[in-house]
N, C-alpha and C positions, 0 to 999 in steps of 0.2 A: 504494500500500500504506500503510495507516494505521500510524503509529508506536505501539508498545505503551505502555500507560499506565505512568507512573512510580510505583512503590510509594512512594518517598520523598516525591514531590510529593503523592500522594493522602493519605498518612498525615499529613503536615504540614498540608495543607489542612483535612482533616476534623477533626483534633485541634484545630487553631486555631479553626475555626468552632464546635466543641463548647465549647471553653474560652470563646470570646467570648459564646456564648449563655448559658453558666452564669454568667459574670460579669455580664452585663446582667440576667439573671433575678434573680441575688442582689441586685444593686443596686436593681432595681425592687421586689423584696420588702422590701428594707431601707427604701426610701423610703416604701412603703405602711405598714409597721409603725411607722416613725418618725412618719408623719403621724398615725396613730391615737394613739400614745403622746403626741405633742405636743398633740393636741386634748384628750386627757384631762387633761394637765398644765395647759393653759391654762384649761380649764373649771373644774378644781379651784381654780386661783388666783383665777379670777373669782368663784367661790362663796365662797371664803375671804375675799376682800376685801369682798364684800357683807355677810357676817356680822360683820365687824369695823367696817364703816362704819355699819351700821344702828343700833346703840345710840347712836353719836355723833349721828346724824341725829335720833333720837328726842329726845335731850336738848336739841338745838338748837331743835327745832320746838315742843316742849311748853312751854318757858319763854318763848315770845314774847308780847309785849304785843298785837301786831296779827296777826290771822289772815289767811292767804291771800296773804301778801306773799312775792314771789320774792326769794331771796337767792343771789347768786353768790359763791363763794369767791374771794378774791383770790389771785393767784399770788405765792408768796413768793420763788421764784427761777425764772428762765426755764428751761423744760425742755419736752420733748415728752410730752404726757399721752396715753399709749397706752390707758389705761383711764379712761373718763369715767363719771359717774353723775348720776342725777337722782332727787330725792325729791318725791313728790306726796302729797296727802291723799286722803281717800276720795272727794272730789268732783272729783278730777283736777287740782286746782290745783297748780302747781309751787311747792314750798317752798324747795328747795335745788338748786343746780347746781354742779358742779365748774367750775373756771375755763375749761376748754376744751370744755365740753359744748355740743352743738348740739341744742336741744329738738326740732327737726324730724326729727332722725335717730332719735329714740326712738319706738317704736310705742305705740299705746294700751295701757292696762293690760289684760292677758289672764290674770292670775293668776300665782302664784309658779311659778318654774321657768325652764328655758332656752328661748330663742327665737333666731331668726336671720332677718335680712333679706339683701338682696343685698350689703350693704356691711358689716354688723356682726353680732357675736355678742352675745346679751343674756342676763343672768340677773336675775330679779326676785325680790324677797323682801318680805314685809309683816309688820307687828306691830301691837299695840294694836287688834286686831280690824279691821284694814284701814285704820286712820286714818293710818298712815304706811306709805307704799309706796316701796321703793327699787328702782331699775333700774340695773344696771351694763351698760356697753357697751364692747366691744373691736372695733376695726376688723379685718375679715377680711384686709385688706392686710398687717397686722402678722404674722398667722399665715402668709400666703403668702410673705412675705419670709423668715421663719424656715425655712419648708420649702424655699425656693429655696436658701438657704445649705446646707442638708443635702444637697440634690441636687448642688450644686456640689462639696461636700466629698466626696461619693461618686463624682462623675463625673471630677474631675481625676485622682485616682489611677488610675481605670479607663483613662483616655486615656494615662497614662504607663506603667503596668505591663502593660497588655494587649499593646502591641507588643513589650515586653521578653519577655513570656511566649511570644508567637508565635515570636520569635527563638530563645528557649530550646528550644521544641518542635522547630523546624527543625534546630538544632544537635544536639539529642538524637537525633532520627530519623536524621540524617546519620551521627552517630558510631555508632549502633546498627547501621546497614546498611553500615558501612565494610568489615567482613569479607566481606559478600556482594559488594560491588564488587570487592574484591581477588580473590575467587574467580572472578568473571566476567572480570576482566582477565587472569588466568592462563590461563583457558580460551581467550580470544580471541587471545592472543599465541602460542599453540602452533602448531607446524607441523601440516600435514594428516596427517602420518604418525605423529605423537606421540600414542599412545593409552595412555600410562602414567597412573597414578592421580593425581588432583589433591589436594593437601593441603586438608583442610576444617576446620582448626583455627580456633576463634573464631567459627564460624558459629552463628547462633541455633538453638535447639532445634527451631523450626518449619521451618527450611530444611535442617538437617543431614541428615535422611532423604533429601531430594531430591538433595543432593550425593553421598550414599552410593550412591543408586540410579544416578546418572550415572557414578560410578566403576565400579560393577559392569557397566554397559553398555559402558564403554570397555574393560574387561578382556575381556568377551565378544567385542566387535568385534575387539580385537587378536588374540585367540586364533583367531577365524575367519579373519582376514586372513593370519595367520601360517601356519595350516593350508593355506590356498590357495596361498601362496607356496612352502611346503615341498613341496606336491604337484607344482606346476609344475616346481620345481627338481629334485626327485627323479625325476619322470617323464622330464624331459629328460636327466638324467644317466644314468638306466638305459637310455635308448634309444640312447646312443652306441655301446655295444659291439655290440648286435645290428644296428644300422644299418651300422656299419663292416663287420661280417661279411657282411651282405647285399650291400653294394656290392662287396666283394671277389668274392663268388660271381657277381654279375652281370658284373663285368669278366672273370672267368675263363670264364664261359659265352660271352661275346662273342668272346674270343680263340680258344677251342677249337672253336666251331661253324663249319661251312662253309656253313650255310644262311643266305642273306641275310635272310630273314624273321625267323629266330630271332635273328640278330645285331642287327637293327633293334629287336626287342622287348627284347633285353637292354640295348641302349643307352637305350631309354625307361625301363626299370626303374631303371637306374643314375642317370639324370637325376632321376627322381622321388625316389629314396632320398637323393640329395644335397640336394634341396630340403627333404626332411623333416629331414635332418641340420642344415641351416641354421636351420630353424624351431625345432628343439630347442635350438640354441645361443641363438637369440633369446629363447626362453622362459626359459632360465637367466639371460640378461642382464636380462630384465625382472624376474625374481624378485630379482636382485641390486640392481637400481635401486630397487625398492619396499621391500625389507626390510633391506638392509645399511646399514652406517654409511658414509656418503659423504664426510663431512668429518672430518679427522683433527686431532689436537692439534698436530701439527707441519706445517710447510710444506715443499714440494718444488718444484723447478724443472720445469715441464711441457714445456719445449722439447725435451729429449732424447726424451721419449715421443712427441711429435708427429713428430720426425724419423724415428724407428724405424718408426712406423706408416705414415708417408707412403712410405718406401722399400719397406716390405712390400707395400702396396697398389699401388705403381707397377709391381711385377713382374707383376701380373695385368692391367695396362692397357697401352696403347700408350706407347712411350717419350716422356717429356716431357709427358705429359698432366696430371699432377698438379703444379701450381705452388704451392710452399709458401713463405709469407712469415712470418718470425719476428722478434721484436725482438732487438736486440743484447744488451740486459741480461737477466739471469735473470728469468724469470716465476715468482715465488714464489706458490704457492696452497696452501690447506689442503684442496683437493679431493683425494680419494683418486686416485692415479695410475691404478688399475684402472678406476675410474668414468670418469675422463677418457678413457682408452683406449676404453672402450665407446662413449661418445658421439661421440668423434672418428671411430672406425671406421664407426659407423652413418651419420653425416652424409656422409662421403666415399664410402662404398659406395652410399648412396642417390643421390648425384650421378653416380657412374659408371654406375649401372644405368639411371637415367632421363634422363641428359643426352644431348646429341647426340654420336654416336660421333666419336672423334678430336678433339672440341672440348676445349680445356683446362678443367681443374677448378681454380678459384682458391681456395686455402685460406690464410687469413691469421689471425694471432694477434697482437694489439696488446699494447703494454706495459701497457695498462689491463685486459687480460684479456678483450677482445672477440674471440670466435672467429667467423669468417665463412667459410662454404662456399658457393660459387656455381658454377653450371653453365649452359651454354647449352641452350635448348630452347623449346618453345612455351609461351605464357603459360598458367599455371594459373588458372582462374577463382577469384574470391574465395570463392565458396561451397564450392569444393573445398578451398581452403587451410585453411578452418576445420575440415575433417574429417580432414586428413592425420595429425593427432596421435592420432586414435582407433585403437584396436587393430584389426588386420587390415584397415585401410583402405589401398587401393593407389591410386596416381595413375592407373594404367591397369588395366582389368580383365584384360587379357591379360598383364600383367607377371608376371615370375617371382619377385618379391619376396615376403617373408613378411607384409608389412603391419604389422610391429612396429618397424621401425627408428626412425621419428620418434616413435612412442609411447614407446619406451625413452628417447630423448633428452629428451622432454618430462617423463617421470617423474623423471629425474635433475635436470632444471632446477627442477621444483617442490620436490623434496626438499632442494635446496640454496638455496632462496629466490630463484631468478631466474626468467627466462621465456624460452622459445624463441619467436623472432620469425621468421615465414616471409613472404617477399615474392616476388611475381611480377607484373611483370617485375623484373629486377635493378635495383639502384640505378644511375641514370644510363644505363640501356639500355632498349631497346624489347622485349626478350624475355628468356627465361631464368628461373631459379629461384634463390633465395638464402635461406640460413638464418643467423640471428644468435643468438648465445648469450653472455651475459656470465658469465664464470667467477668464482666466489668467490675473492677475493684474500686473502692472509695478513693478519691483523689486522682484517679487516672485521667479523668476529664480535665481537671485543672492543670495537671502536668502536661498533657498533650496540647492544650490551648496556650500554655505559657511557653 
């Protein structure tokens, strides 16, 4: 099964990618615009320098005694000459060179205006009807170096602030979705029977309708389950009186009639009515296990309840068949004593009904709250063990049980946060059946919540 996509991860990832793309795009546009502005500024400076140098070149060339002589300006102070120039006459003879100018780098005269080679950017200007021609040259490497500085200036902050922005996005998304995580945690930590409304305070407006719909669904489910439990409990309760009356009539008919056939039929009716009475009692217990409050705010010792129930059940069985083992110290539990009586009675009656006749039933309750009920009998297959806690599931099709005993115990176990463990064969033996149930102890709820 594929894990669901994380909304937090997806929001952080897509927002981070979008922010990165926007930052890179903005930086790219900034570099392009800076490149254009820089070219315009350098071209303007190149043109301005040519217009300032040209009159000086004219004055220097016109006043010479010898024509066509190349003169190179001397360097006054050592420096890198980024812009060089060359002055020629109409015949192409070089009249004047800046101190670092390379004549081979200058192209032939092609008229006034801008030009460019693989290595330089040029600007040419002429005067005196073309008799004095000036060409300014600037290395393209100079412009590339300046552009590279701009790129570094934009890239370094991008490398620094982009991770910080991604971290800020993740923290913002995590903080924004914190109410949704709390809502999910509350829902996941609930018991299966808790269908009350969940607080949806602080949820984003996009998620609040979903939480409200979930609360409405919980209310409808709770109402439906409550109606089902009420129906089962009321129906079982209302059946008590007419069933008791019918049993009394069947018993009276059996004692008053002299016809053996009628007496046998009356006995069969009585047996069926008693089975129906037990079924109604189990239905009431199941409704109690599924709908009532099973854990109390106060704790009580469960040993007296176990003794009373063991003595009561022993009267219906062979003498000494139920062997009860209890701890010496009080066994304090916040489990409702009525709920404990229901599960204790069902486990022991199940052992009495399905165990080997006259074989002892071992019932033990440890100081840690582990209740164990074991009986002798054939091994129950593992596939049948898994079905025994289902409603109306019997170990034997011909048994007279209601098929609800272990289902009631399992419902109480789930409602109290524990688990009913069924084993066959018994621990350390080659046969038999055994049920284990860890009872909730006093203070366990506070410790788990703390």
